[in-house]
TIDODO-572820 format. One record per residue (C-alpha): residue number from 1; residue in three letters; x, y, z. Coordinates in steps of 0.2 Angstrom, whole numbers. Layout:
N
<atom seq="NUM" type="ALA" xx="X" yy="Y" zz="Z"/>
...
***
This chain:
354
<atom seq="1" type="MET" xx="0" yy="0" zz="0"/>
<atom seq="2" type="PRO" xx="7" yy="17" zz="-4"/>
<atom seq="3" type="TRP" xx="5" yy="24" zz="14"/>
<atom seq="4" type="THR" xx="16" yy="10" zz="22"/>
<atom seq="5" type="LYS" xx="35" yy="11" zz="24"/>
<atom seq="6" type="LEU" xx="37" yy="-7" zz="29"/>
<atom seq="7" type="ALA" xx="26" yy="-21" zz="26"/>
<atom seq="8" type="ALA" xx="16" yy="-28" zz="41"/>
<atom seq="9" type="THR" xx="25" yy="-41" zz="51"/>
<atom seq="10" type="ARG" xx="16" yy="-53" zz="62"/>
<atom seq="11" type="THR" xx="21" yy="-52" zz="80"/>
<atom seq="12" type="ASN" xx="9" yy="-65" zz="87"/>
<atom seq="13" type="ALA" xx="-6" yy="-75" zz="82"/>
<atom seq="14" type="ALA" xx="-18" yy="-60" zz="84"/>
<atom seq="15" type="SER" xx="-8" yy="-45" zz="79"/>
<atom seq="16" type="ALA" xx="4" yy="-37" zz="66"/>
<atom seq="17" type="VAL" xx="14" yy="-21" zz="66"/>
<atom seq="18" type="CYS" xx="20" yy="-10" zz="52"/>
<atom seq="19" type="LEU" xx="29" yy="7" zz="49"/>
<atom seq="20" type="THR" xx="19" yy="20" zz="39"/>
<atom seq="21" type="GLN" xx="25" yy="35" zz="29"/>
<atom seq="22" type="PRO" xx="24" yy="52" zz="39"/>
<atom seq="23" type="MET" xx="5" yy="56" zz="40"/>
<atom seq="24" type="GLU" xx="-6" yy="68" zz="49"/>
<atom seq="25" type="ARG" xx="-16" yy="61" zz="63"/>
<atom seq="26" type="ASP" xx="-33" yy="63" zz="54"/>
<atom seq="27" type="ASP" xx="-26" yy="56" zz="38"/>
<atom seq="28" type="LEU" xx="-19" yy="41" zz="46"/>
<atom seq="29" type="HIS" xx="-35" yy="38" zz="56"/>
<atom seq="30" type="GLY" xx="-45" yy="38" zz="40"/>
<atom seq="31" type="THR" xx="-34" yy="27" zz="31"/>
<atom seq="32" type="LEU" xx="-33" yy="14" zz="45"/>
<atom seq="33" type="PHE" xx="-52" yy="15" zz="48"/>
<atom seq="34" type="GLN" xx="-55" yy="11" zz="29"/>
<atom seq="35" type="LEU" xx="-42" yy="-3" zz="30"/>
<atom seq="36" type="MET" xx="-50" yy="-11" zz="45"/>
<atom seq="37" type="ARG" xx="-68" yy="-10" zz="38"/>
<atom seq="38" type="GLU" xx="-62" yy="-19" zz="22"/>
<atom seq="39" type="SER" xx="-53" yy="-32" zz="32"/>
<atom seq="40" type="GLU" xx="-64" yy="-37" zz="47"/>
<atom seq="41" type="TYR" xx="-74" yy="-50" zz="38"/>
<atom seq="42" type="LEU" xx="-66" yy="-67" zz="34"/>
<atom seq="43" type="GLU" xx="-73" yy="-80" zz="22"/>
<atom seq="44" type="VAL" xx="-75" yy="-97" zz="31"/>
<atom seq="45" type="GLY" xx="-82" yy="-109" zz="19"/>
<atom seq="46" type="HIS" xx="-98" yy="-101" zz="12"/>
<atom seq="47" type="MET" xx="-100" yy="-89" zz="27"/>
<atom seq="48" type="LEU" xx="-93" yy="-72" zz="31"/>
<atom seq="49" type="VAL" xx="-87" yy="-71" zz="49"/>
<atom seq="50" type="ARG" xx="-83" yy="-54" zz="57"/>
<atom seq="51" type="ALA" xx="-67" yy="-53" zz="67"/>
<atom seq="52" type="PRO" xx="-67" yy="-35" zz="75"/>
<atom seq="53" type="LEU" xx="-50" yy="-26" zz="73"/>
<atom seq="54" type="VAL" xx="-42" yy="-13" zz="84"/>
<atom seq="55" type="ALA" xx="-27" yy="-2" zz="80"/>
<atom seq="56" type="GLY" xx="-14" yy="7" zz="91"/>
<atom seq="57" type="VAL" xx="-3" yy="20" zz="85"/>
<atom seq="58" type="CYS" xx="13" yy="28" zz="91"/>
<atom seq="59" type="TYR" xx="22" yy="42" zz="82"/>
<atom seq="60" type="LEU" xx="41" yy="40" zz="83"/>
<atom seq="61" type="GLY" xx="42" yy="58" zz="83"/>
<atom seq="62" type="ALA" xx="53" yy="70" zz="94"/>
<atom seq="63" type="PRO" xx="61" yy="65" zz="104"/>
<atom seq="64" type="PRO" xx="65" yy="49" zz="94"/>
<atom seq="65" type="MET" xx="62" yy="32" zz="102"/>
<atom seq="66" type="ASP" xx="68" yy="15" zz="98"/>
<atom seq="67" type="LEU" xx="56" yy="3" zz="89"/>
<atom seq="68" type="GLY" xx="54" yy="-8" zz="105"/>
<atom seq="69" type="THR" xx="47" yy="6" zz="115"/>
<atom seq="70" type="ALA" xx="36" yy="12" zz="101"/>
<atom seq="71" type="LEU" xx="29" yy="-5" zz="99"/>
<atom seq="72" type="ASN" xx="25" yy="-6" zz="117"/>
<atom seq="73" type="ASN" xx="17" yy="11" zz="117"/>
<atom seq="74" type="ALA" xx="6" yy="6" zz="102"/>
<atom seq="75" type="THR" xx="1" yy="-10" zz="111"/>
<atom seq="76" type="LEU" xx="-5" yy="1" zz="125"/>
<atom seq="77" type="ALA" xx="-15" yy="13" zz="114"/>
<atom seq="78" type="ALA" xx="-23" yy="-3" zz="106"/>
<atom seq="79" type="GLU" xx="-29" yy="-9" zz="123"/>
<atom seq="80" type="SER" xx="-40" yy="7" zz="125"/>
<atom seq="81" type="ALA" xx="-44" yy="9" zz="106"/>
<atom seq="82" type="GLU" xx="-62" yy="12" zz="100"/>
<atom seq="83" type="PRO" xx="-57" yy="5" zz="87"/>
<atom seq="84" type="ILE" xx="-41" yy="16" zz="84"/>
<atom seq="85" type="GLY" xx="-30" yy="23" zz="98"/>
<atom seq="86" type="PHE" xx="-16" yy="35" zz="98"/>
<atom seq="87" type="PHE" xx="-2" yy="35" zz="111"/>
<atom seq="88" type="ASN" xx="0" yy="51" zz="120"/>
<atom seq="89" type="SER" xx="7" yy="59" zz="136"/>
<atom seq="90" type="ALA" xx="-10" yy="57" zz="145"/>
<atom seq="91" type="LEU" xx="-10" yy="38" zz="141"/>
<atom seq="92" type="GLN" xx="8" yy="37" zz="146"/>
<atom seq="93" type="ARG" xx="5" yy="46" zz="163"/>
<atom seq="94" type="ASP" xx="-10" yy="34" zz="166"/>
<atom seq="95" type="THR" xx="1" yy="19" zz="162"/>
<atom seq="96" type="LEU" xx="15" yy="25" zz="174"/>
<atom seq="97" type="LEU" xx="2" yy="28" zz="187"/>
<atom seq="98" type="GLN" xx="-5" yy="11" zz="185"/>
<atom seq="99" type="SER" xx="12" yy="3" zz="186"/>
<atom seq="100" type="ARG" xx="15" yy="13" zz="203"/>
<atom seq="101" type="MET" xx="-1" yy="8" zz="210"/>
<atom seq="102" type="GLU" xx="2" yy="-10" zz="207"/>
<atom seq="103" type="SER" xx="19" yy="-9" zz="215"/>
<atom seq="104" type="LEU" xx="11" yy="-1" zz="230"/>
<atom seq="105" type="GLN" xx="-6" yy="-9" zz="232"/>
<atom seq="106" type="GLN" xx="-1" yy="-23" zz="244"/>
<atom seq="107" type="ARG" xx="9" yy="-11" zz="255"/>
<atom seq="108" type="ALA" xx="-5" yy="2" zz="255"/>
<atom seq="109" type="LEU" xx="-17" yy="-12" zz="262"/>
<atom seq="110" type="GLU" xx="-5" yy="-17" zz="275"/>
<atom seq="111" type="ARG" xx="-2" yy="1" zz="281"/>
<atom seq="112" type="GLY" xx="-21" yy="6" zz="281"/>
<atom seq="113" type="GLU" xx="-20" yy="19" zz="268"/>
<atom seq="114" type="PHE" xx="-37" yy="15" zz="261"/>
<atom seq="115" type="HIS" xx="-50" yy="25" zz="270"/>
<atom seq="116" type="ILE" xx="-69" yy="22" zz="271"/>
<atom seq="117" type="TRP" xx="-80" yy="37" zz="268"/>
<atom seq="118" type="TYR" xx="-99" yy="37" zz="270"/>
<atom seq="119" type="GLN" xx="-112" yy="45" zz="259"/>
<atom seq="120" type="PRO" xx="-129" yy="46" zz="267"/>
<atom seq="121" type="LYS" xx="-145" yy="39" zz="260"/>
<atom seq="122" type="TYR" xx="-161" yy="48" zz="265"/>
<atom seq="123" type="ASP" xx="-180" yy="48" zz="266"/>
<atom seq="124" type="LEU" xx="-186" yy="60" zz="253"/>
<atom seq="125" type="VAL" xx="-201" yy="65" zz="263"/>
<atom seq="126" type="THR" xx="-194" yy="66" zz="281"/>
<atom seq="127" type="ARG" xx="-176" yy="70" zz="276"/>
<atom seq="128" type="ARG" xx="-170" yy="58" zz="289"/>
<atom seq="129" type="CYS" xx="-154" yy="48" zz="286"/>
<atom seq="130" type="VAL" xx="-160" yy="30" zz="283"/>
<atom seq="131" type="GLY" xx="-143" yy="22" zz="278"/>
<atom seq="132" type="ALA" xx="-127" yy="25" zz="269"/>
<atom seq="133" type="GLU" xx="-115" yy="19" zz="255"/>
<atom seq="134" type="ALA" xx="-97" yy="15" zz="260"/>
<atom seq="135" type="LEU" xx="-85" yy="22" zz="247"/>
<atom seq="136" type="VAL" xx="-66" yy="20" zz="248"/>
<atom seq="137" type="ARG" xx="-52" yy="33" zz="246"/>
<atom seq="138" type="TRP" xx="-34" yy="30" zz="245"/>
<atom seq="139" type="GLN" xx="-22" yy="42" zz="254"/>
<atom seq="140" type="SER" xx="-5" yy="36" zz="248"/>
<atom seq="141" type="ALA" xx="11" yy="41" zz="256"/>
<atom seq="142" type="GLU" xx="19" yy="40" zz="239"/>
<atom seq="143" type="LEU" xx="5" yy="45" zz="227"/>
<atom seq="144" type="GLY" xx="-5" yy="57" zz="237"/>
<atom seq="145" type="PHE" xx="-24" yy="57" zz="238"/>
<atom seq="146" type="LEU" xx="-33" yy="46" zz="225"/>
<atom seq="147" type="PRO" xx="-52" yy="46" zz="222"/>
<atom seq="148" type="PRO" xx="-59" yy="29" zz="218"/>
<atom seq="149" type="GLY" xx="-61" yy="33" zz="199"/>
<atom seq="150" type="LYS" xx="-42" yy="32" zz="199"/>
<atom seq="151" type="PHE" xx="-39" yy="15" zz="205"/>
<atom seq="152" type="ILE" xx="-56" yy="4" zz="206"/>
<atom seq="153" type="SER" xx="-57" yy="-1" zz="188"/>
<atom seq="154" type="PHE" xx="-38" yy="-5" zz="188"/>
<atom seq="155" type="PHE" xx="-40" yy="-15" zz="203"/>
<atom seq="156" type="GLU" xx="-54" yy="-24" zz="195"/>
<atom seq="157" type="SER" xx="-43" yy="-28" zz="180"/>
<atom seq="158" type="ASN" xx="-28" yy="-34" zz="190"/>
<atom seq="159" type="GLY" xx="-38" yy="-44" zz="203"/>
<atom seq="160" type="PHE" xx="-33" yy="-34" zz="218"/>
<atom seq="161" type="ILE" xx="-51" yy="-28" zz="221"/>
<atom seq="162" type="THR" xx="-56" yy="-44" zz="230"/>
<atom seq="163" type="GLN" xx="-43" yy="-40" zz="244"/>
<atom seq="164" type="LEU" xx="-49" yy="-22" zz="245"/>
<atom seq="165" type="ASP" xx="-67" yy="-27" zz="246"/>
<atom seq="166" type="PHE" xx="-64" yy="-38" zz="261"/>
<atom seq="167" type="TYR" xx="-54" yy="-24" zz="269"/>
<atom seq="168" type="ASN" xx="-68" yy="-12" zz="266"/>
<atom seq="169" type="LEU" xx="-81" yy="-24" zz="272"/>
<atom seq="170" type="GLU" xx="-72" yy="-28" zz="288"/>
<atom seq="171" type="HIS" xx="-70" yy="-9" zz="292"/>
<atom seq="172" type="VAL" xx="-89" yy="-6" zz="289"/>
<atom seq="173" type="MET" xx="-93" yy="-21" zz="301"/>
<atom seq="174" type="GLU" xx="-82" yy="-14" zz="314"/>
<atom seq="175" type="PHE" xx="-90" yy="3" zz="312"/>
<atom seq="176" type="GLN" xx="-107" yy="-4" zz="314"/>
<atom seq="177" type="ARG" xx="-102" yy="-13" zz="330"/>
<atom seq="178" type="ASP" xx="-94" yy="3" zz="337"/>
<atom seq="179" type="CYS" xx="-110" yy="13" zz="333"/>
<atom seq="180" type="LYS" xx="-120" yy="0" zz="343"/>
<atom seq="181" type="ALA" xx="-108" yy="1" zz="357"/>
<atom seq="182" type="LYS" xx="-109" yy="20" zz="357"/>
<atom seq="183" type="GLY" xx="-128" yy="21" zz="357"/>
<atom seq="184" type="LEU" xx="-128" yy="28" zz="339"/>
<atom seq="185" type="PRO" xx="-141" yy="24" zz="327"/>
<atom seq="186" type="VAL" xx="-137" yy="8" zz="317"/>
<atom seq="187" type="VAL" xx="-143" yy="11" zz="299"/>
<atom seq="188" type="PRO" xx="-140" yy="0" zz="284"/>
<atom seq="189" type="ILE" xx="-123" yy="3" zz="276"/>
<atom seq="190" type="SER" xx="-120" yy="-4" zz="258"/>
<atom seq="191" type="VAL" xx="-103" yy="-11" zz="253"/>
<atom seq="192" type="ASN" xx="-98" yy="-15" zz="235"/>
<atom seq="193" type="GLN" xx="-93" yy="-32" zz="230"/>
<atom seq="194" type="SER" xx="-84" yy="-36" zz="214"/>
<atom seq="195" type="ARG" xx="-90" yy="-49" zz="201"/>
<atom seq="196" type="LEU" xx="-74" yy="-57" zz="204"/>
<atom seq="197" type="HIS" xx="-80" yy="-64" zz="220"/>
<atom seq="198" type="MET" xx="-92" yy="-75" zz="211"/>
<atom seq="199" type="ARG" xx="-78" yy="-86" zz="206"/>
<atom seq="200" type="GLU" xx="-67" yy="-84" zz="221"/>
<atom seq="201" type="LYS" xx="-62" yy="-100" zz="230"/>
<atom seq="202" type="GLY" xx="-66" yy="-99" zz="248"/>
<atom seq="203" type="TYR" xx="-76" yy="-83" zz="247"/>
<atom seq="204" type="LEU" xx="-92" yy="-89" zz="256"/>
<atom seq="205" type="HIS" xx="-80" yy="-96" zz="270"/>
<atom seq="206" type="ARG" xx="-72" yy="-80" zz="272"/>
<atom seq="207" type="MET" xx="-89" yy="-70" zz="273"/>
<atom seq="208" type="HIS" xx="-95" yy="-82" zz="285"/>
<atom seq="209" type="ALA" xx="-80" yy="-80" zz="296"/>
<atom seq="210" type="LEU" xx="-83" yy="-61" zz="296"/>
<atom seq="211" type="VAL" xx="-101" yy="-63" zz="301"/>
<atom seq="212" type="GLU" xx="-96" yy="-74" zz="316"/>
<atom seq="213" type="ARG" xx="-82" yy="-62" zz="321"/>
<atom seq="214" type="TYR" xx="-91" yy="-45" zz="321"/>
<atom seq="215" type="LYS" xx="-110" yy="-50" zz="322"/>
<atom seq="216" type="ALA" xx="-113" yy="-34" zz="314"/>
<atom seq="217" type="GLU" xx="-130" yy="-28" zz="309"/>
<atom seq="218" type="GLY" xx="-136" yy="-18" zz="294"/>
<atom seq="219" type="ILE" xx="-124" yy="-24" zz="281"/>
<atom seq="220" type="GLU" xx="-129" yy="-23" zz="263"/>
<atom seq="221" type="LEU" xx="-119" yy="-30" zz="248"/>
<atom seq="222" type="GLU" xx="-120" yy="-20" zz="232"/>
<atom seq="223" type="LEU" xx="-119" yy="-30" zz="216"/>
<atom seq="224" type="MET" xx="-120" yy="-25" zz="198"/>
<atom seq="225" type="GLU" xx="-130" yy="-35" zz="186"/>
<atom seq="226" type="THR" xx="-113" yy="-39" zz="177"/>
<atom seq="227" type="ALA" xx="-109" yy="-50" zz="191"/>
<atom seq="228" type="PHE" xx="-120" yy="-63" zz="183"/>
<atom seq="229" type="ASP" xx="-114" yy="-60" zz="165"/>
<atom seq="230" type="PHE" xx="-100" yy="-73" zz="163"/>
<atom seq="231" type="GLY" xx="-106" yy="-81" zz="146"/>
<atom seq="232" type="SER" xx="-108" yy="-98" zz="154"/>
<atom seq="233" type="GLU" xx="-124" yy="-104" zz="161"/>
<atom seq="234" type="ALA" xx="-115" yy="-115" zz="174"/>
<atom seq="235" type="ILE" xx="-105" yy="-100" zz="180"/>
<atom seq="236" type="ARG" xx="-121" yy="-90" zz="181"/>
<atom seq="237" type="GLU" xx="-130" yy="-103" zz="191"/>
<atom seq="238" type="HIS" xx="-115" yy="-104" zz="203"/>
<atom seq="239" type="SER" xx="-116" yy="-85" zz="205"/>
<atom seq="240" type="LEU" xx="-134" yy="-86" zz="209"/>
<atom seq="241" type="ALA" xx="-130" yy="-99" zz="222"/>
<atom seq="242" type="VAL" xx="-117" yy="-88" zz="230"/>
<atom seq="243" type="VAL" xx="-129" yy="-73" zz="232"/>
<atom seq="244" type="THR" xx="-142" yy="-85" zz="239"/>
<atom seq="245" type="ALA" xx="-130" yy="-91" zz="252"/>
<atom seq="246" type="LEU" xx="-125" yy="-73" zz="256"/>
<atom seq="247" type="HIS" xx="-143" yy="-69" zz="259"/>
<atom seq="248" type="ALA" xx="-144" yy="-83" zz="271"/>
<atom seq="249" type="MET" xx="-130" yy="-76" zz="281"/>
<atom seq="250" type="ASP" xx="-142" yy="-60" zz="284"/>
<atom seq="251" type="PHE" xx="-133" yy="-49" zz="271"/>
<atom seq="252" type="ALA" xx="-146" yy="-38" zz="262"/>
<atom seq="253" type="ILE" xx="-143" yy="-39" zz="243"/>
<atom seq="254" type="ASP" xx="-143" yy="-23" zz="233"/>
<atom seq="255" type="MET" xx="-144" yy="-22" zz="214"/>
<atom seq="256" type="ASP" xx="-133" yy="-7" zz="209"/>
<atom seq="257" type="ASP" xx="-135" yy="4" zz="194"/>
<atom seq="258" type="PHE" xx="-152" yy="-3" zz="189"/>
<atom seq="259" type="GLY" xx="-158" yy="4" zz="173"/>
<atom seq="260" type="THR" xx="-141" yy="7" zz="164"/>
<atom seq="261" type="GLY" xx="-145" yy="-4" zz="149"/>
<atom seq="262" type="TYR" xx="-141" yy="-22" zz="154"/>
<atom seq="263" type="SER" xx="-156" yy="-25" zz="166"/>
<atom seq="264" type="ASP" xx="-159" yy="-43" zz="164"/>
<atom seq="265" type="LEU" xx="-176" yy="-44" zz="172"/>
<atom seq="266" type="SER" xx="-175" yy="-63" zz="175"/>
<atom seq="267" type="LEU" xx="-163" yy="-59" zz="189"/>
<atom seq="268" type="LEU" xx="-177" yy="-50" zz="198"/>
<atom seq="269" type="ASN" xx="-185" yy="-67" zz="199"/>
<atom seq="270" type="GLN" xx="-169" yy="-78" zz="203"/>
<atom seq="271" type="LEU" xx="-160" yy="-67" zz="215"/>
<atom seq="272" type="PRO" xx="-166" yy="-63" zz="233"/>
<atom seq="273" type="LEU" xx="-165" yy="-45" zz="231"/>
<atom seq="274" type="ASP" xx="-169" yy="-32" zz="245"/>
<atom seq="275" type="VAL" xx="-164" yy="-15" zz="237"/>
<atom seq="276" type="MET" xx="-165" yy="-9" zz="219"/>
<atom seq="277" type="LYS" xx="-153" yy="6" zz="216"/>
<atom seq="278" type="ILE" xx="-159" yy="16" zz="201"/>
<atom seq="279" type="ASP" xx="-144" yy="24" zz="191"/>
<atom seq="280" type="ARG" xx="-143" yy="43" zz="190"/>
<atom seq="281" type="SER" xx="-143" yy="42" zz="171"/>
<atom seq="282" type="LEU" xx="-161" yy="37" zz="172"/>
<atom seq="283" type="LEU" xx="-166" yy="52" zz="183"/>
<atom seq="284" type="LEU" xx="-157" yy="64" zz="171"/>
<atom seq="285" type="ALA" xx="-166" yy="57" zz="156"/>
<atom seq="286" type="SER" xx="-182" yy="58" zz="165"/>
<atom seq="287" type="GLU" xx="-180" yy="77" zz="168"/>
<atom seq="288" type="GLY" xx="-183" yy="81" zz="150"/>
<atom seq="289" type="SER" xx="-193" yy="67" zz="144"/>
<atom seq="290" type="GLU" xx="-211" yy="62" zz="149"/>
<atom seq="291" type="ARG" xx="-209" yy="45" zz="141"/>
<atom seq="292" type="MET" xx="-193" yy="42" zz="152"/>
<atom seq="293" type="ARG" xx="-203" yy="48" zz="167"/>
<atom seq="294" type="ILE" xx="-215" yy="35" zz="164"/>
<atom seq="295" type="VAL" xx="-201" yy="22" zz="162"/>
<atom seq="296" type="LEU" xx="-194" yy="28" zz="179"/>
<atom seq="297" type="LYS" xx="-211" yy="27" zz="188"/>
<atom seq="298" type="MET" xx="-214" yy="9" zz="181"/>
<atom seq="299" type="MET" xx="-197" yy="4" zz="187"/>
<atom seq="300" type="ILE" xx="-200" yy="11" zz="204"/>
<atom seq="301" type="ASP" xx="-217" yy="2" zz="205"/>
<atom seq="302" type="LEU" xx="-209" yy="-14" zz="199"/>
<atom seq="303" type="GLY" xx="-197" yy="-13" zz="213"/>
<atom seq="304" type="HIS" xx="-210" yy="-10" zz="226"/>
<atom seq="305" type="ALA" xx="-222" yy="-23" zz="219"/>
<atom seq="306" type="LEU" xx="-207" yy="-36" zz="222"/>
<atom seq="307" type="GLY" xx="-205" yy="-30" zz="240"/>
<atom seq="308" type="MET" xx="-189" yy="-21" zz="237"/>
<atom seq="309" type="ARG" xx="-183" yy="-4" zz="244"/>
<atom seq="310" type="VAL" xx="-180" yy="8" zz="229"/>
<atom seq="311" type="ILE" xx="-166" yy="21" zz="230"/>
<atom seq="312" type="CYS" xx="-162" yy="33" zz="217"/>
<atom seq="313" type="GLU" xx="-144" yy="39" zz="216"/>
<atom seq="314" type="GLY" xx="-136" yy="56" zz="211"/>
<atom seq="315" type="ILE" xx="-149" yy="68" zz="217"/>
<atom seq="316" type="GLU" xx="-142" yy="85" zz="216"/>
<atom seq="317" type="THR" xx="-156" yy="97" zz="215"/>
<atom seq="318" type="GLU" xx="-173" yy="100" zz="224"/>
<atom seq="319" type="GLU" xx="-182" yy="98" zz="207"/>
<atom seq="320" type="GLN" xx="-175" yy="81" zz="205"/>
<atom seq="321" type="GLU" xx="-180" yy="77" zz="222"/>
<atom seq="322" type="ALA" xx="-198" yy="83" zz="219"/>
<atom seq="323" type="LEU" xx="-198" yy="73" zz="202"/>
<atom seq="324" type="LEU" xx="-194" yy="57" zz="212"/>
<atom seq="325" type="ARG" xx="-207" yy="60" zz="225"/>
<atom seq="326" type="ALA" xx="-220" yy="63" zz="211"/>
<atom seq="327" type="VAL" xx="-216" yy="46" zz="203"/>
<atom seq="328" type="GLY" xx="-217" yy="37" zz="220"/>
<atom seq="329" type="CYS" xx="-198" yy="35" zz="225"/>
<atom seq="330" type="LYS" xx="-196" yy="35" zz="244"/>
<atom seq="331" type="TYR" xx="-177" yy="35" zz="246"/>
<atom seq="332" type="GLY" xx="-162" yy="44" zz="238"/>
<atom seq="333" type="GLN" xx="-144" yy="47" zz="239"/>
<atom seq="334" type="GLY" xx="-134" yy="62" zz="232"/>
<atom seq="335" type="PHE" xx="-125" yy="79" zz="235"/>
<atom seq="336" type="LEU" xx="-142" yy="88" zz="238"/>
<atom seq="337" type="TYR" xx="-143" yy="78" zz="255"/>
<atom seq="338" type="GLY" xx="-125" yy="74" zz="259"/>
<atom seq="339" type="ARG" xx="-108" yy="71" zz="251"/>
<atom seq="340" type="PRO" xx="-96" yy="57" zz="255"/>
<atom seq="341" type="MET" xx="-89" yy="60" zz="272"/>
<atom seq="342" type="GLN" xx="-76" yy="53" zz="284"/>
<atom seq="343" type="ARG" xx="-80" yy="42" zz="298"/>
<atom seq="344" type="ALA" xx="-81" yy="55" zz="312"/>
<atom seq="345" type="ASP" xx="-91" yy="67" zz="301"/>
<atom seq="346" type="PHE" xx="-103" yy="53" zz="297"/>
<atom seq="347" type="GLU" xx="-105" yy="49" zz="316"/>
<atom seq="348" type="ALA" xx="-110" yy="67" zz="319"/>
<atom seq="349" type="PHE" xx="-121" yy="67" zz="304"/>
<atom seq="350" type="LEU" xx="-130" yy="52" zz="311"/>
<atom seq="351" type="ARG" xx="-133" yy="60" zz="328"/>
<atom seq="352" type="ALA" xx="-141" yy="75" zz="320"/>
<atom seq="353" type="HIS" xx="-151" yy="67" zz="306"/>
<atom seq="354" type="ALA" xx="-155" yy="48" zz="310"/>
***
């Protein structure tokens, strides 16, 4: 092809690399996109089979770099490509940060650098605090303060999230036990659980041991629907059995981010769900659309009809709060009522608002 400098060379069974003539980004993007569109269908017998392609690009540029470094950079760009990714300084910073986080994660856990913050949930009519969600923050000695958006998805990808989940859950159980000892109100607190636990060996045994140790009240486990999307009916059935066992240990089960598009309604029949958490995106869509407001109301009614508590996330304005009351939602969570706060601040909040 006239735009290539060196013919493509296979680097493994699923990828190839080539050098191109100097080209502006937009021109190269268009050329690559056209090539990928023409090449993504393979003829197998009498059938056309689509093999989706992605491309990562790294300019040799200035300062010059060796081909090994450029290839690594292009590979990183391909991992986040949609479907074409260009390596840049931001991606480089993210890559370096992830490398640093991975090297520090275990030590951070041992040093107690992960801190639990609490965001209140409230009754939309009485404005009393009826619960909270436990959210983790990382105060790293080396990296400074990191919000969850910086590390949670990465810990999901490298598997460390399972250790962090247990760390968070144990701290929340300890908090609930202390609240009872201090005479503070004990409100339900939800703790996120990764889908990776559904395949984790010994998970239920560890959970049972925590229950026996702390005997904490008011613990809810938040699961996303993707926890049951493993592509295998056997694994799905195993996941459902795990959740049923957790419910038998007196954990309440929350379905997080309900209404974000996946929403397998069969789960409402198969899972022992106690709480339906409606995603903020549905609330925002309902502000400007009467049709979406009807959808929101029907989802709330469905949750109530199935005996679940229904909570809407992300309430930031009084207008949103009024909209939710009008469609029958009783409980909410969001900046309008309370931002995530550290333990001491949440204890004071409980005294004033529970």
